[in-house]
Phi, psi and omega in degrees: 000316178297317180298320179296318179295320179294320178297318179292326178296315180297320179297332180272001178094010179276119185264337182226141175230127178250124180258110179288161175273146181237303178204182185298319182296319180292324178295323176299316179295320180297326181297341180271354183266134174219124179195143175299138178084003181254124179237163185229149166246158182235125180185177176241112179298143182296345178268004179234166177255151179186173182243118182294339183299332182273352188290326182301320179295324179291328176303314180289318184296319183265354186061043188302143179257359181197164173249127180141169017280140173220158178148223191219138181225127181307134178091352176249128178297121184291136174263087187296326178297320179293318177299312182299321180297322180288322176296320178295321178297317179300316180295317182293328180265000181056046179246150174287163178250151172248113186261131173255114180227114179231117176069012183220039185294320178299313179297316181300314181296320178299315181291318183294325180299333179290341180266356180076199182295135181237166171236126181162202186215142168271110189273152180045057190302132181235006182274186183275164175296326182295330181276346180305313183299323181293319176295318181297322179297334177280356179100006187266153171264169181235125179253127179266128183253192187296344178300339178294341180283347179277118183297343179274352186275064186297325180296317179292323178300314180296320179296319180299327178284333189273341185290129175301145186305322184278001177241010186267130171231162173230155184203170176256336189052032181291145000266012186290317185253332185211164195301304190196170186304330181301336183281001181297335179299325178295319179295313180299321180295321180291319177298318178299316180297317181295325182270354181067037182237157177297145179301317181298324180293319178293319178299315181293316182296313183290326175296315179298319179296318180294320178298319180294324183280316189251351181086187190275002178091174187276000000 
């Protein structure tokens, strides 16, 4: 199934695929995948439980290009020690972070400010346009996900317009929000329309931004 999704992604013009970390079981499955253009992040998603102590070994095993997903999710009691440990690991390994923030942007910004300037991305951004600048000031990029395809998602539309060009990424958040990586073109096209820019220009800019943040892949 993974091979099929990767083949369809390449056919759609997707050159790099980044697989975020969720929990130990998912990292084990990721360890069995090998493919050109496939990169990995290592982390414990806020909706799962895990031990940050084992993550450093996974960074080496997978050749991880980032730490995450980590962060905060509305309705889940935050494990601040786990979040801090992952942020510290990212800093010690000089890796970017992939932040998952749902319904807790105020809390996330308060916590992140205690860590100083960061390098990474708030993935599948669901916050307001007004908060984009605060994340950017911390050194973070903003990734727009499939929620932008919903014509009712006015907050995400406004945010997509507000992100500075050099901090803009697009994603599928597959398989949670949309089928698979090949569908990223739909997200990019919608972001381009919202920003009044050519699709090719958005594709080139977001690819360049992702390459700068995560490197050239495995």
